[in-house]
C-alpha positions as CSV (number, residue, x, y, z in Angstrom):
1,M,-3.7,-19.3,-75.2
2,D,-0.5,-20.3,-73.5
3,A,0.6,-16.7,-73.3
4,Y,-2.7,-15.8,-71.4
5,R,-2.0,-18.7,-69.1
6,D,1.6,-17.9,-68.5
7,Q,0.9,-14.2,-67.8
8,Y,-2.4,-14.7,-66.1
9,A,-1.2,-13.6,-62.6
10,T,0.1,-10.2,-63.9
11,L,-2.3,-9.6,-66.8
12,Y,-5.5,-10.5,-64.9
13,N,-4.5,-9.9,-61.3
14,G,-4.6,-13.6,-60.7
15,G,-8.3,-13.6,-61.3
16,N,-8.9,-11.0,-58.5
17,H,-11.9,-8.9,-59.8
18,V,-11.2,-10.0,-63.3
19,V,-12.9,-12.7,-65.4
20,L,-11.3,-14.1,-68.5
21,L,-13.6,-15.9,-70.9
22,A,-12.3,-17.5,-74.1
23,I,-15.1,-18.0,-76.7
24,S,-14.7,-20.2,-79.8
25,V,-16.8,-22.3,-82.2
26,D,-15.0,-25.4,-81.0
27,P,-17.1,-28.0,-79.2
28,D,-17.2,-27.7,-75.4
29,T,-15.9,-31.3,-75.0
30,M,-12.8,-30.5,-77.1
31,Q,-12.2,-27.2,-75.2
32,A,-12.6,-28.8,-71.8
33,A,-10.0,-31.5,-72.7
34,W,-7.6,-28.9,-74.1
35,A,-8.0,-26.7,-71.0
36,R,-7.3,-29.5,-68.6
37,E,-4.3,-30.7,-70.7
38,K,-2.7,-27.2,-70.8
39,G,-3.7,-26.1,-67.3
40,Y,-5.6,-23.0,-68.3
41,P,-6.9,-21.1,-65.2
42,F,-9.8,-19.5,-67.1
43,R,-13.1,-20.5,-68.6
44,F,-13.7,-21.5,-72.2
45,L,-17.2,-21.0,-73.7
46,S,-18.4,-22.9,-76.8
47,D,-20.3,-20.9,-79.4
48,S,-20.7,-23.7,-81.9
49,T,-23.0,-21.6,-84.2
50,G,-20.8,-18.6,-84.2
51,A,-23.7,-16.4,-82.9
52,V,-21.6,-14.5,-80.4
53,G,-18.8,-13.9,-82.9
54,R,-21.2,-12.6,-85.5
55,R,-23.0,-10.4,-83.0
56,Y,-19.7,-8.7,-82.0
57,G,-18.0,-8.7,-85.4
58,A,-15.4,-11.4,-84.4
59,Y,-16.6,-14.1,-86.8
60,D,-14.7,-15.1,-90.0
61,F,-17.4,-16.2,-92.5
62,K,-14.9,-17.6,-94.9
63,Y,-13.4,-20.0,-92.4
64,K,-16.6,-20.3,-90.2
65,M,-14.7,-19.6,-87.0
66,D,-14.1,-16.7,-84.6
67,D,-11.0,-14.5,-85.3
68,R,-8.6,-13.4,-82.6
69,T,-10.6,-10.4,-81.4
70,L,-10.1,-9.4,-77.8
71,F,-12.7,-7.5,-75.9
72,V,-12.2,-5.9,-72.5
73,V,-15.5,-5.4,-70.7
74,A,-15.9,-3.3,-67.6
75,P,-18.0,-4.6,-64.7
76,G,-21.1,-2.6,-65.9
77,G,-21.0,-4.5,-69.2
78,K,-19.5,-1.7,-71.3
79,I,-16.9,-2.8,-73.9
80,V,-14.0,-0.5,-73.0
81,Q,-11.4,-1.8,-75.4
82,V,-11.3,-3.9,-78.6
83,Q,-8.1,-5.3,-80.1
84,A,-9.0,-6.7,-83.5
85,P,-7.0,-8.7,-84.2
86,F,-5.3,-9.3,-81.0
87,R,-1.6,-9.8,-81.8
88,E,-0.7,-12.6,-79.4
89,I,2.9,-12.7,-80.5
90,D,3.5,-8.9,-80.0
91,P,4.6,-8.1,-76.4
92,T,3.2,-4.6,-76.7
93,A,-0.3,-6.0,-77.1
94,Y,0.0,-7.5,-73.6
95,K,1.3,-4.2,-72.1
96,S,-1.8,-2.4,-73.5
97,L,-4.1,-5.2,-72.2
98,E,-2.5,-5.1,-68.8
99,A,-2.9,-1.3,-68.6
100,V,-6.6,-1.3,-69.4
101,V,-7.3,-4.3,-67.0
102,D,-5.4,-2.5,-64.2
103,S,-7.4,0.7,-64.9
104,I,-10.7,-1.1,-64.6
105,A,-9.6,-3.1,-61.6
106,A,-8.6,0.1,-59.9
107,G,-12.0,1.6,-60.6
108,G,-11.1,3.6,-63.7
109,K,-13.6,4.0,-66.5
110,R,-11.0,4.2,-69.3
């Protein structure tokens, strides 16, 4: 999550016409404390039952937690890119993410 925070201005246009939501099975109180401590400029959502992860194929039944799947959703609600798993230590993953976010922010349908 630190990489998202550290690259937020470039990856997500500083939040201009872009919303980043991090969803996990962790309790909301734990996420809120962590977000404050780390200074994350985006929202965390708690899905304690794993319903969202199961619905979108991002839930690991063995470990009972969401995996690192990244969905890019256009303003109309259409999922335009899925990176499963998102490889947070690979710099090329962020270039691909930045390109699709820029395309959508510029009105592209991608």
